[in-house]
C-alpha positions as CSV (number, residue, x, y, z in Angstrom):
1,M,128.5,305.9,62.1
2,A,129.2,303.9,65.2
3,I,130.2,300.2,65.6
4,V,128.0,298.8,68.3
5,W,129.1,295.1,68.0
6,Q,131.7,293.2,66.1
7,Q,133.1,289.7,66.1
8,E,135.1,287.3,64.0
9,V,133.6,283.8,63.7
10,E,135.6,281.1,61.9
11,G,137.5,283.7,59.9
12,V,134.4,285.8,59.0
13,R,134.1,289.4,60.2
14,Y,130.7,290.6,61.4
15,Q,129.8,294.2,62.4
16,V,126.6,295.9,63.5
17,R,126.7,299.6,63.0
18,T,124.3,302.4,63.7
19,A,123.7,305.6,61.7
20,G,121.2,307.7,63.4
21,N,118.2,305.5,64.1
22,S,119.3,302.9,61.5
23,V,120.9,299.6,62.4
24,R,123.2,298.0,59.8
25,L,124.8,294.6,59.3
26,Y,128.1,294.2,57.6
27,T,129.6,290.8,56.8
28,E,133.2,290.7,55.5
29,G,132.7,294.4,54.7
30,V,129.6,293.8,52.6
31,F,126.5,295.8,53.5
32,H,123.8,293.1,54.2
33,S,120.8,294.7,56.0
34,Q,119.5,298.0,57.2
35,Y,116.4,298.9,59.3
36,N,115.3,302.2,60.8
37,K,113.7,301.6,64.2
38,R,111.9,304.9,64.2
39,T,110.5,305.1,60.7
40,K,109.9,301.3,60.3
41,I,111.6,301.4,56.9
42,S,115.2,300.7,55.7
43,G,115.8,303.7,53.4
44,G,117.8,301.3,51.2
45,I,117.5,298.6,48.6
46,W,115.6,296.4,51.1
47,D,112.6,298.7,50.7
48,L,112.3,297.3,47.1
49,L,112.0,293.8,48.5
50,M,109.0,295.0,50.6
51,I,107.2,297.6,48.4
52,P,106.1,295.2,45.7
53,A,104.1,293.4,48.3
54,F,101.6,296.2,48.0
55,F,100.7,294.9,44.5
56,H,98.5,292.5,46.5
57,D,96.0,293.1,49.3
58,A,97.6,292.6,52.7
59,Q,94.8,290.2,53.7
60,D,96.0,287.9,50.9
61,L,99.6,287.7,52.2
62,K,99.3,285.7,55.3
63,R,102.1,283.2,54.8
64,I,105.5,284.7,53.9
65,L,108.8,282.9,53.2
66,V,112.1,284.8,53.1
67,L,115.0,282.9,51.8
68,G,118.2,284.7,53.0
69,V,117.6,286.6,56.2
70,G,120.7,288.6,56.7
71,G,119.9,290.9,59.5
72,G,116.2,290.5,59.0
73,A,115.3,294.0,57.8
74,V,112.7,292.7,55.2
75,L,111.1,290.4,57.8
76,R,110.8,293.3,60.2
77,M,109.3,295.5,57.6
78,F,106.7,292.9,56.6
79,L,105.7,292.6,60.2
80,E,105.3,296.4,60.5
81,H,103.6,297.1,57.2
82,L,101.5,294.0,56.4
83,T,99.3,291.7,58.5
84,P,101.0,288.2,58.2
85,D,100.0,285.2,60.2
86,K,103.4,283.6,59.7
87,I,106.8,284.7,58.4
88,I,109.5,282.0,58.0
89,G,113.1,283.1,57.4
90,V,115.6,280.5,56.2
91,E,119.3,281.5,56.8
92,L,122.5,279.4,56.5
93,D,124.6,281.7,58.7
94,P,123.9,281.1,62.4
95,T,125.6,284.4,63.3
96,H,123.2,286.3,61.1
97,I,120.3,284.7,62.9
98,K,121.8,285.8,66.3
99,I,122.2,289.3,65.0
100,A,118.7,289.4,63.6
101,R,117.2,288.5,66.9
102,R,119.5,290.7,69.0
103,F,119.8,293.8,67.0
104,F,116.9,293.8,64.5
105,G,114.3,292.7,66.9
106,L,113.2,289.4,65.2
107,K,111.7,287.9,68.4
108,N,108.0,288.2,67.4
109,K,106.0,285.0,67.8
110,K,104.9,285.3,64.1
111,I,108.5,285.0,62.9
112,E,110.3,281.6,62.7
113,L,114.0,281.7,61.9
114,I,115.5,278.4,60.5
115,E,119.2,277.8,60.3
116,Q,119.6,275.7,57.2
117,D,120.6,275.9,53.5
118,A,117.7,277.4,51.7
119,V,117.8,275.0,48.8
120,S,117.9,271.9,51.0
121,W,115.1,273.3,53.2
122,L,112.8,274.1,50.3
123,K,113.4,270.7,48.7
124,S,112.3,269.0,51.9
125,Y,109.5,271.4,52.8
126,K,106.1,269.6,52.8
127,G,103.8,272.3,54.3
128,P,101.2,274.6,52.7
129,A,102.1,277.0,49.9
130,F,103.2,280.5,50.6
131,D,101.4,283.7,49.5
132,L,104.7,285.6,49.2
133,I,108.2,284.4,48.7
134,V,111.3,286.7,48.9
135,E,114.5,285.2,47.5
136,D,117.5,287.2,48.6
137,L,120.3,284.6,48.7
138,F,123.7,286.3,48.6
139,S,127.2,285.5,49.9
140,E,130.5,287.5,49.7
141,S,133.5,287.1,47.5
142,N,136.5,289.5,47.7
143,G,134.3,292.1,49.5
144,Q,131.6,292.0,46.9
145,P,128.1,290.4,47.1
146,V,127.5,287.4,44.8
147,R,124.3,285.4,44.3
148,A,124.5,282.2,46.4
149,V,122.1,280.2,44.2
150,I,122.0,280.0,40.4
151,S,118.5,281.1,39.3
152,D,118.2,278.4,36.7
153,Q,115.0,276.7,35.6
154,S,115.2,273.9,38.3
155,W,115.4,276.6,41.0
156,A,112.6,278.6,39.5
157,K,110.4,275.5,39.4
158,L,111.2,274.6,43.0
159,I,110.2,278.1,44.1
160,A,107.0,278.1,42.0
161,A,106.0,274.7,43.4
162,N,105.8,276.3,46.9
163,L,104.1,279.5,45.9
164,G,100.3,279.7,45.8
165,C,98.5,280.0,42.5
166,N,98.0,283.8,43.0
167,G,101.2,284.2,44.9
168,L,103.9,286.9,44.7
169,L,107.6,286.2,44.2
170,I,110.2,288.9,44.8
171,S,113.8,288.2,44.0
172,N,117.0,290.2,44.3
173,F,119.5,290.3,41.4
174,L,122.6,292.2,40.6
175,S,121.6,293.2,37.1
176,R,118.7,293.3,34.7
177,K,120.6,290.9,32.4
178,E,120.6,288.3,35.2
179,I,116.9,288.6,35.6
180,L,116.2,288.2,31.9
181,A,118.5,285.1,31.7
182,S,116.9,283.5,34.8
183,G,114.7,280.4,35.0
184,Y,111.9,282.6,36.2
185,I,111.5,284.2,32.8
186,K,111.1,280.8,31.2
187,L,108.5,279.9,33.8
188,C,106.5,283.1,33.3
189,S,103.9,282.1,30.8
190,N,103.0,279.0,32.8
191,K,103.0,280.3,36.4
192,F,102.7,284.1,36.4
193,K,100.4,286.7,34.9
194,S,102.5,289.8,35.4
195,A,106.2,290.5,36.0
196,W,108.2,293.7,36.8
197,I,111.7,294.9,37.5
198,F,112.2,297.5,40.3
199,S,115.4,299.5,40.8
200,N,116.8,302.5,42.7
201,D,119.4,304.8,41.1
202,R,121.5,304.6,44.3
203,Y,122.0,300.8,44.0
204,E,123.1,298.4,41.2
205,N,120.6,295.7,42.4
206,Q,117.6,294.9,40.3
207,I,114.5,293.4,41.9
208,A,112.4,291.0,39.9
209,V,108.7,290.7,40.8
210,F,106.4,288.0,39.6
211,S,102.7,287.7,40.4
212,G,100.2,285.0,39.9
213,K,97.6,287.7,39.1
214,E,97.4,290.8,36.9
215,T,99.0,293.8,38.5
216,S,99.5,297.4,37.6
217,I,101.7,300.3,38.8
218,N,98.6,302.5,39.2
219,E,97.1,299.9,41.7
220,L,100.5,299.7,43.5
221,D,100.6,303.5,43.8
222,R,97.1,303.7,45.2
223,S,97.9,301.0,47.8
224,L,101.2,302.7,48.8
225,K,99.5,306.1,49.2
226,Q,96.9,304.6,51.5
227,A,99.5,302.7,53.5
228,S,101.8,305.7,53.8
229,T,99.2,308.2,54.9
230,N,100.7,308.5,58.4
231,N,104.3,307.4,57.5
232,S,106.3,310.0,55.6
233,A,109.3,307.7,55.4
234,L,107.3,305.0,53.6
235,R,105.8,307.6,51.3
236,K,109.2,308.9,50.4
237,S,110.7,305.5,49.8
238,S,107.7,304.4,47.7
239,Q,108.4,307.4,45.4
240,N,112.1,306.6,45.1
241,F,112.2,303.7,42.6
242,S,111.8,303.0,38.9
243,S,109.8,300.1,37.5
244,S,109.4,298.4,34.1
245,S,107.2,295.6,33.1
246,I,108.5,292.3,31.7
247,K,106.5,291.0,28.8
248,I,105.0,287.6,29.4
249,N,104.5,285.5,26.3
């Protein structure tokens, strides 16, 4: 693994490293993003923030919001594997935005990167609802990732208010327990028709997926097989996860 760029900004250490064709972002030693320029997939936990999008038809996911950009791996994968009209990424750390543009290639005209606190931005947002929202808000503490926003009921309602009626929400958590205690679960019966937890044995993170329409793993598998016909890396990644449904009352 090679360090291709590093800098300390206001006491925070940033590094961009390469491993083969993969580009990786580390902030204070915490692994924040990875993207493989050749295979157009990350090969890591960030795949699980993208793969659930195949629950829905690509033509229904035109407006995408990503809260917490990091290096921008997920935005790049959405651009490569879906057909969005607009992807908005909201990121508090200006250095992350610079890295995302320079090293992760987030210079496409469909992508808008906004430097702002995600909670404040979403509270003031007055535009049209989004078809897909990814919530991946993390910071660092003692070299470990920690959620930057408590996923209580008020946060869940704010997210839901900006999600289309058939929209898809994908949220990164550190444990299944956190998901089941979150405000999203309390909101399920009113807003969502199906809910899932995705995981990968290589990582502790658990990915919560909530949809405004009925979804099934069989449909997801069919969509992924079609999408990965000419992409062996996507096919391999789409087979490398576990899923379980969350009962909606």
